[in-house]
N, C-alpha and C positions, 0 to 999 in steps of 0.2 A: 504493500500500500504506500509506504513512504517513497519508494523509488518511482512509483507512478506519478507522484507529485513533484519529485525533484528532477527527474531525468528527462526534461524537455526544455524548450526555449521560451516558454510562455512566462510573462511576469507573474510572480506568485509569492505571497507571504505564507510561510508555514510556521505555525505556532505549536510548540511542544507544551505539554501540561506543566504548569508551574508547580514547583515543589513535588514533582513526581519522579519516577524512574521509568525510562524507556529502554527495554532490552532489545537489542537487534542481533540477528543471527547471520547477517550477510553484510556485504559492503553497501554503504549508501553512495549512490552515483549522482554527483552534482551536475546540474544543468545551468544554462544561462538565466540571468535575470531573476534570481531567487533571493529572498530575505528569510533567513531562518531565525526565529525568535525562540530561545530556549532558556529564558531566565529561570534560575533556580531549579532547573531540571537536570537529572543525571541521565546521560546517554551512554549505555554500557554495551560494548561488543562482547558477545558470549561465545563466539567461534574462535577457536585457537588459530593463531597465525593469520588473523584477518585484520586489515585496517578498518577504521571507522568510516572515512569518507575519501573518495577518489573522484577523478573525472576520466572519462574515456578520451584517449588521445587520437584525434582525428585531423588536426591541422596545426600549423605553426603560426609565425608572425603575431604572437600574442592574441590570437583569435580563437583558441581552442575552448576556453572557458571565460566568460565575461559577466561582470556585474553580479557578484555573489557576496552576500552579507551573512555572517554568522554572529549573532548577538547572544551572549550569555550561554549558560549551560556548563556542566562538567562532563567532559568527553573522555571516555576511558576505553582502552583496549582491554582484552581479557587479562586477568592477573597473571603475571609472568610472561605475557606475550611480548615477543621481541619485534613485532611489526610496528609500522608507523601509524600515527593517528590520522593526520590529514596529509594528503599529497595531491598537488595540482601541477600540471604541465602546460606551458605556453599560454598562460592565463593573463588577464587584464582586469583591473578594477575589482580587487578583493578586499574585504574588510572583516577583521575579527575584533569584536568589542566585548569586553567584560567576560571573556571565556576563561575557564580552567581546562587546560589540555594536559592530560597525563600520558606519559609514554614510558618506555623502558630505557635503561642506561645504554643499551646497545641498539637504539632505534631513534627515530625523529618524532617529535610532537607535531611540528608543522614543517613540511618539506615543500619548498617552492622551486620548481625547475623552470628556468626561462620565463619568469613572470615579471610583470611591471605594474606600477600603480597599486601597491599593496599597503594597507595600514593594519598594524597589529597594535591595538591600544588597550591599556588597562587589563591585560591578560596575564595569567599565570601559565607558563609552559614548563612542566616539571617532569623529570625522570623520577620514577618511584620504584619500589620493590628492590630486589637484590641487585647490587652493582654488578655490571657485566664482567669487568676485569680492571686491573690497575693500569692497563695501557689502552683502554677503549678510546676511540676518537669520534664517536658518534655524537651529533649535535642535537640539542633540544629543538632549535630552529636552524634549518639548513636552507641556504640560498644557493642553488646549484646551477650548473651549466648543462645544456642539453647535449650530452654525449652518452654513448652506450657504456663507456667505462664508469662514469660517475652516476648515471641515471638510467639503468637498463629499461625502465618502464617506458621511455620515449620510443624505443625500438629504432632500428636502423633508418627507417623512412623519415622519422621526425627528429633525428639527431643532427641538428644543424649548428651546434656549438653556441647557440644563443645564451646570453647571460640575463641577469636580473637588473631591473632599473626602477628607480623611484620607490624604494622600500622604506617605510617608516615604522620603527618599533619604539613605542613611547609608553612610559609609565607601566612597564611590565616587570614581572619577576620570572627569570629564566634560569633553569638549572638542569644540567646534563653532564655526560662525560666531557663533552664540550658544551659551552653555553650556546653561542651563536656563531655560525661560520658561513662566510661567503666562499664557496668552494671553487676548486680548480680541477682540471683534468691533468694528471701527471704525464699523460702521453703528449700533451701540447707544450711542454716546457721549453722547447726550442722552435716553436711555431708562431705564426701570427695568430692572435687570439682576440676574441670579443671580451671586453671588460665589463664587469658589474659597475653601474654608475648610480650615484646619488642615493647611497644607503645612509639612512639616519637612524642612529641608536641614541635615544634620549631618555633621561630621567628614569632609568631602569636599574634593577638589581640583577646582576648576571654572575653566575657561578659555573666554573668548569671543575669537575671533581678529579678527572684523570688526564685532562688536557687543558688547553687554553680556555679562558672564559670567552674571549672574543677573537675571532680570526677574520681578517679581511684580505683574502688572496685575490689578486687581479681585480681590485676594486679601486675606483677613483671617484672623486667628488663626494667622499664620505664625510659625515659629521657625527662625532661621538662626544656628546655633551651631557654633563650633569648626572653621570652614572656611578654606581658602585660596582666595581669589576674585580672579581676574586678568582684566582686559580689555586686550587688546593693541591694540585699535583706537585710533587717534589723531585721530579727527574731533572736535576739541575743541569745536566749535560745536553739537554735537548730543548728546542724551542717550545715544546709542549708544556713547559712550566712557566712560560711567559703569561702575563696578564692579558695584554693585547699583542697579537702577532700580525703585522701588516707586511705583505711581500708581493712583488711582481715576479711571476714566472711566465716566460713567453714574451712576445713582442707586440707592441701596440703603438700605433701612430697618434693616438689621442690621449694617452696617459698623462702627458705633461700639460694638457690644456685645461685640466680641472684643478681647482684648489681643494684642500682637505683640512679638516679641523679635528683636533682632539683637545678638549678643554673642560675645565671645571669638574673633573672626575676624581674619585678615589680609586686607585688601581693597585692591586696586590698581586705580585708574582713571585714565585720562588726564585727564578733566575732574573728576568727583567720584568719591570712593570710594563714598559712599552718597548717594542722592538719593531723598527721600520727598516726595510731593506729592499733592494732590487737585485735580481739575479741574472738580468740581461742588460742590454744597452738601453732599454726603455727606462724612462724616469718619471717620477711624480712631478706634478706642478707644485706650487707653493703649499707647504704643509705647516700649519700653525699648531704648535703644541704648547698650551699655555694654561696657567692657573690650576694645574693638577697636583694632587697629593699622591706621591708615589712611594710604594713600599716594596722592598725586596728582602728575601731571607738571606741573600748573599751580601747585603749591606747597602748603605745609602748610595755608594758609588756605582752600584750595578743596576739602578732603577731604570735607566733609559739608554737605548742604543738607537741612534739615528745615523744610518750608514748610507753609503753610496753618494754619488754626485747629485744630490737632491737639494731643493731649496727649502730650508727649514726656518721657521720663526719659532725660536725656543725661548720662552720668557715666563717668569713668575711661577715656575714649578718648584715644589718642595719635595725633597727626597729623604726617606727614613729607612732605617733597618726594620724589617718586619719581624718582630719577636714572637 
């Protein structure tokens, strides 16, 4: 019944029972032009290894799924289930508001593959249950590129390497093996790539338990402002213990045309609080790092690494030993 309401293109508002529990035994398939109101409702997937909501992949150019709002609700996969909760590909104009999204430490709560114009506001996206492993890299929120290596669900036909654009995460609590990651394809490290652009992470509390709290790979035009960012991993010899890890892999002709901002955050990393680097000849545009309180378990002198021939404005940051 739910899928007959969801999986078409007609404008429709779907209202779940308030203060109730809805148990589902199959995937919910999202269609265009839907507003889902689930205030104070628990939506629980009861089938093992099954996501809660997906979209069918039929086209690219950010036209596959359009105009979806998910408001409220506590969305859960089956206890112990290592599958994702929400996953959408090649989508445009998505909004998550006041949702609680529960996932596993070895899965994603919200996975966006080649999506644009997305707002995640006042949500909790949290890994729960038993931790996967001390080396898990799976993100509670993943912003992915459309490649078969990173996102098999797109299939060969729709794997065009497209990235994510205009993503805003505001006033959220996010916790996973990784917290939030703008992902990259390792196969494209020496190739021309499409960059994620205009990712905003604002006023949020972000935790990575076995890897970085926030990763921005091949992302430009980003703004990271007013957050508390904590990486609990203590693998000091790897970048996985950084609070924020920002790097370019591959080649882009547009990377230097965007300005970037990391400001007014509290950032905790076992190795570095902030690490920004480029691994090819591509460079960032002007990057402002200002007004942050930075903590490192390796000492105040290790809080920040700003490397490569990039343009940095580094001012009014305070560094501390994280005890």
